[in-house]
N, C-alpha and C positions, 0 to 999 in steps of 0.2 A: 525731320519730323514727321510722323506717322499723322495722317488723316483718322478720323473717328471711325471711318468706314473699314479703312486697312487693321485698324487695331482690333474691330469686331472680328473681321476674318481672322486674324492672327489667334485671338483668344477661342474662337470656333475651332481653329486646327488644334490648338494645345488640349483643349476639352475631350475632342474626338480621339486623340492619341491617349489621354489618360484614360478614357473610359475604355479603349480598345484593351486595355490591360487589366480590365476588371474580371477575374475569373468567378468570383462568388457573388456579386452584386454590391458589395461593402461601399465602392466608390459611388455607384449610382446612388445608393441609399443616403448617403452622406451629402452629396449635392442635392437630393431630393429634401432632406431635413432644411437645408438652407433656402431653397425655393418657399416652402412651406412657412418657416419660423422667420428667416432673415437675419436674426442676432442671436447668437449662440456663443457659449464659453466650451472649452474643451471638456469638463467635467459632465455638462449637459448632453454634449453630443456622445460621450463615452455611455452614459447612461441608456440613450435611445437605441445604439447601435449594439450595445452588450446584450439586449433583451432579444436580438435575433441573431446575432453573430457571436463567435467565438473569436474575441480580437481583445488585444492588450490596451491599456490607456495610453501607452508611447506608441502604438501603432497608428491610435486615432489622431495624436499631436501631430506626427509625422506627417499625415494624409492631409491635415488640415494646414500645416506649415505649407507643404508643396503647392495647396492650392492657392494659398496667399501669395507665396513668393514666385513661385514659376509660372503658374497659370494668370495669376495676377487679378482674380475675381474678388477677392475679399478685402474689406476694409478692416484694419486691426487698430482696436482702441483700449487702453487700458482703463479699467473702472477706479473710483474714486480712491479707494484704500491701496490699489495696486496688486493685488492678491490674484485676480483672474483677468486674462485677456478676453475682451468680447470680440468676436468676428462677426462681420456683416457682410452681406453680399452686396457688392456695388450694384446701384440701380440701374446703371446704363448695362449692365450685363444680364440682368435677370431674365428678359425675354429670351436672350441667346440661350442660357443655361436651361431654360425651360423647354425651349424647342429641341435641343440637342437631347436632353433627358427622354422626350416624347418619341424621338427616332433611333434611340440607341437601343 
C-alpha cells in the first residue's frame, strides 16, 4: 500500500502529464473550476466551458471521467433523485491541484 506522500507524488505526476497535453487551455480551465467551485455537475461544467471554448457536452463528460477515474482527484456522488452526478475535488488534493495550475 502506498503512503499518502507517495500518492500525492503520483497524482502530481498524472496531473502534469494530463495538463501537458492541453493545447487550448480547456483542461486547465476545467481544473480551475473545480478549485474555485469544488462541487459541480457535468451540465454546470459544460455551461461554464462552453462560454469560452467550442466544446461538446460529451467532451466535457469525458474529461471529467478521466480526471475522476484515471487521475483520481474527484469524489463522485449521486444526487437524491439520481439525475445528475455531482463531482467534488477531494480535499487532500486541492493544494496539489492549485500548485500545479499556478506552475503550468
